[in-house]
N, C-alpha and C positions, 0 to 999 in steps of 0.2 A: 660518238663524239664523247669526250670525256665531261664527267660531271663534276663541277666545282662548285665552290662557293662563290657568288657574284661579288664583283667591287663595284666602285662607283662609276668607273668609266663603263662597264657593262650595263650599269643601271640605266643610264640616260640612253645608250643606243636600244637596248630592248623597250623601254617605255616609248621611245619616238617610233620604232617600228610597229609595236601593238597598237600604238595610237593611230598610226597611218593605217593598219588594218581594221581596226573599228571604224574610222571614218568612211572606208571604202564599203564596209557593210551599209553604214547609214546611207550611202550614195545609192547602193544596188538597191536598198529595200524601199527607198522614197520616190526613186526617179520615176517610177511609173505614174505617179499621181498627176505631175504637171504634163506628162506625154498623153495622159489617157484620152483627152478630147481628139487627139490624132489618131490613136489607135481605136477608139470607138468608131470613128468615120471609116477607117480602112477596113476593119473586120466585122464592122456592123454589130457592134456590142451595146449593152446598155448599162445603167448606173448598178443594176443587180450585179451583173457580170464582174463590175470592179470590186463590189463587196466579196464575192466569191473569191477572186484572185487574192485580194488583201488578206482575207480570212484564212485562206489555205496556207499562206506563208507563215502567219502567225501561229497557227496550230502545229504546223511541222517544226518550227523554230522551237516551240515548247516542248513538243515530244522529244526532239533531239537533245534539248538541254537537259532534261530528265535523264536519260540514259547515257549520253556520249561524255558526261561529266565525269562518271565512275570510270569509263573507258580511259579518259585521259589520265586519271589517279593511277590507272594500272600500267598503262604503256608509255606514260610520258606526255607532258603537255605540249611538247615541241612537234611531235609527230601529228598530232591532233590540228595544231594551230597550221602547220604547213600544208597538210592535205586538206583541210578545210578551206584555206585561201585558195588553193587551186580549184577546187570543185565549184566553189559558189562564184568565181570568177569566170570560169568556163560556163556555168548555167545562165549567169547575167548576159553574157554574149549570145548564148543560144536562145534566149528570150525573143531576140530580134528575128528568129526563124519560125515563130509560131504563126499558124495560119488561122487560128480560131481560139475562141475561149478555153476550150479543153486543152490546147497545147500551151497556153499561157500558164493556166492553173498547174498543170504537171511541172513545167520548168519552175515556175515560182515556189511551189512547195518543194521541191527537190532542193532549190536555192536556199528556202527557209530551214531545210533540216541542216544543211551544211553551215550556215550561219549560226543556227543554234548550237551547233558543236563548237563552233569557234568562240562563242561568246563566254561561257565559263572557263574555258581553257585558257583564254586570253586575261582573263580577270585574274586567275591564280598565277600565271606566269608574270604578270605586272607587280603582283604583290611580292612574289619570291625574288624578283630582281630588285626589289626596292629595301632600302633601309628601312627597319620597322618604324621608326619615327616619320617616315615620308610615305606610309601607305596610303594614307586618305589623299594627299596631293597628287601623287603620280597616278593612283587609280582615277581621281578626278580628271586629269588631263587626258588619260587615255579614254574615258568614258565621254568627256565632253566633244570629241571630235564627231561622233554620231549625230548629234543635235545641230552642230555647228555646220558640218558639211552636209548631211543629210536633209535637214530641215531649213538650214540658211543658205548654203551655197548652191545646192541641186536645183531648186526651182528656177533660179535666175540662170545658171547653166544651161539647164536643157531647154528652157523656153528661148533662148538665144541660138542654141544649135539648130532647134527646129526652124529657123529661119533659112538655115542654109542646107541641112541634109535631111533625109527621110529619118523618121523615129527609129527604124530597124537598124541604121548605122549607129545611133546613139548608145543602143544597147551594146554593140561591138566595141565601140570605143572605149566604154567605161570598163570593159573586162581587162584591158592591158595593165593598168596600174596594180590590179590585184595579182597577177603573175610576176610583177617585178617585185612587189612586197614578200611575196611567198619565197623568191630566189634570196632577197636580203634576209629572211627570217632564216632561211637553211643555213647561210652563212654566219649568222650572228646568235640565234637562240641557243640556249643550253638548257639541259634538264638538271634539275637540282634534286639531290638525292634526300630523302624523308629526314634524316638526321640534321641537315643543314635546314631544310624546309621549315623543322619544327619551330625554330626561333622566330617564325613569323606567326605563330599561335599562341593563344592565352594558355593553351594545355601544355604547350612544350611536349607533346606526345609524339614521337616516331614511330611507334609500332603498328604492326598490321591490324585492319579492322575489317569486319564486314560491312557493306555498305549501309545496311539498315541500321547500324550505329550512329550513323548520322542524326536520328531523331531523338537520341539521348541527350543532345546538347540543345538547351533550351531556345536559344535564338533561332535555330533552324526551322522548327515548327512555327515560331512566332513570325518569323519573317516570310514563311509560307501563307500566313494568313494577311500579313501586311501589304505585300506585294501586289497582289490584285487590286488593293485600295488605291494603291498610288497610280496603278496604270488605268483604273476607272477614271480617274481624276484627268490623266493625260488623254485618254480617247475623248472624253467631253470636251477639253480645252483645246483639241486640236482637230480631230476628224470632224466633228459636229460644230466647231467654232465658226466657220464660214457661213453656215447657213444661219446660225444664231444672229451674227452680226448683221447680214442682209435682210434676212426674213423678219426677225424681231426688232432689231435695233433699228434698221432702215439705213444701213450705211450704202454707198455706192462702192463699186467693186475696187477702185483705187484705194479708197480709204480702208475697205477691209482687207486689202493686201497689206497695207502699211501696219494695221494693228495686229495680224496674225505673224507678221515678222518678228515681233516680239517674243514669241514661243521659242525661236531657235537662239536669239541672242541670250534672252533670260536663262533658258536650259543651259547654254554653254557656260555661263559665268557663274552660275550655281552649281554647276557640277564640279566645278574647280575649286571654288572659294570655300564652301561649306564643309566638304570633306578635308580641306586643308585646315580648317578650323578644328575639326574634330579631332585631328592628330594632337592637338595641344590642349581642347577643353574637354575632350571625350566624345565618344560616338553617341552615346545615349542622350546627353543634354543637347547635342545638335540635332539629333531625329526629333526630338520633343519641340524644340525651337522651329524647325522647319516644318513640321505639321501644323504648329499653330499659325506660322507665317503663311502657309498656304491656304488655311481658313480664313485669315485675314483679307488676303488679297482676292479670294473668291467671293467674299462679301463685298469688297469694293467693286469687283467686276459685274456683280448683280446690280450696283446701284450707280454705275458709271454713266448711264444714259447714252445720247449719240454724241459723245465727245470723244474723237479718235485718239486725243493725246491721253487721256484719262484712261481709255480702254487699253491702248498700247501698254501704259505703265501697270495696270493691274494684270494684264496678260503676262507682261515681262515678270513681273513678281511671283504669281502664281507658278510659272515654269521655272524660275529661279529656284524657289523651295522645293517644287514636287520632283525634279530631277535630282536634286541633292539627295531626297529620301530614296529614290530609286537606285543611286549610285552606291550609298552607304548600305542599303539593304541586300543588295546583290553581291557586294564587294566585301569589305572589313567585317561587319557585324557577322555576317555568314562564315567567311573563310577564316577569319581569325579565331573562330569559336570553337573549331572542331580539330582533330588531330591532324598531322601533315598528310596522312595517307587518305583523308576525307576532304581535302580543300576544295576540290574541283567538282566532288560530288555534291559538297553542300552548296555552292553556287549554282550548280546546274539545276538542282531540285527547286531551289527558289525562282530562278529564272525560268525554269519549265512551267512551275505552277502560275507564276504570274503571267506569262504569255498565254497560256491556255484558257485561264479563266478571266485575266484582265483584258488581254488581246483579243481573244475569241468570243467570250461569252458576254463582257461588257459592252461591246458596241451594239449586240442585239438587244440588251436590258436597256440602254440608252435610247435607241431607236424606238423601242416600245414606248419608254415613257414619253418621248417627245411626240410620237404619233397621238397618244392618248390624252396628255396633259399639257400638251404645247411645247414649243422647243425652248421656252423660258424654264422649264422645270428641269432642264438637264443640269443646271447649275447647283440645283439643290441635290441632285444625286451625286454629283461631284463632292459637294461639301459633306454629305453623308458618309461617303466612302472614306474621305480623308479623316473625319472625326473618329470612325471605327479604327483606322489605322493609328491615329493618336493614342487610343485607348491601348492598343498592342504595344506601342512605344513605351509604355509606362513599366511594362513587364521584361524588356530587355536586359540583357546582361552586359556590363561594360566590357570590352575588349581592347581599346586602344593601349598600345605597348607602354606610353609614358605613363597611365594610371593603372594599369594592372601590376600590382605589387608583387606578385609571386615571380621570383627569379629562375632563370633556367637552370634545369639539374645539373650536378657536376658533369663535366666532360662534354657539355654541350657547346658547340662553336658559338663564338661571340660575332655579332653581325659586323661586317665592314662599314665603316663609316662612310 
């Protein structure tokens, strides 16, 4: 397929497709949670098995992101995106064939590996398709589909489907959209050559680099430190929040469900709005504001009492700012900071580090803290992690194209409006 500089018509098609792809990732990743009671009954599983299933996916996701990002830089994002869409859709469907915990762990781990390959490649492809002044907005749209569909729509859809079909068929049903998006991606997505992709970076560097050169750019190691902080907050305010609300606050299950719904709605809105503002005001100031906003809403959550309305508002605000931090960290602040030939490598390393330590190790730490100090203490763990991330934000280097004054070198193609 010809390698061309994207225009505005291509921009919106590509962003729409990549958004659908990431939304399917969210559905595939989170659909097992509301289905688990039915799966547990059929396969004689326990809550520890659920932890192993979820943990295997997160760790495999992180390992894939670490290594497959560099592969995407070498062979092109398009091949990795299309291939991973096909593989994780097939594996999502195959999860319905599992006969025990071992099979589920294998299927979900392999699915996590393919989704981990998709994530950094889709982030870079979204930025490459976008006008530089719309990096934050378009990536926010793309990233927002995961919480909106995975955490918002999926629990409703799955619980309704369980009333009419067996859980195994639900796995098979959700595989179909992934194959459709893979076909459309094959028809629409283009690879962008490094000389054109360089206009999307603050370095304007299109030359070849070793993968290890990515660590020479300050934002990458800083974001590797920050990402586990944001994901620790996410784990505490999502996976452990239902138990916090019912066991510590004393809410009934319907009220708990209402409060927890604030995660998906807040995350989706914050993932779009704050990165859009960063296109205009700068990445660093929005990161600092988002970290402080997350801390403020965590304090409100600690003191909200058994009032569902205030709890919903506090959890909505926490997720609004925390997901903005995640989006900017894995996207513009990493990808814009490095040469064009390392864009996906940078995002992949940050995503991978976050998933392994924030997605894999943080739940263990949070569970241990809750066990020894009480479940109310988990919010202090989240606040401590976010404060550590705030300190990291102070050292970040600005990358927003509107604010980076260095011009493109002579001969560099100008971005299409």
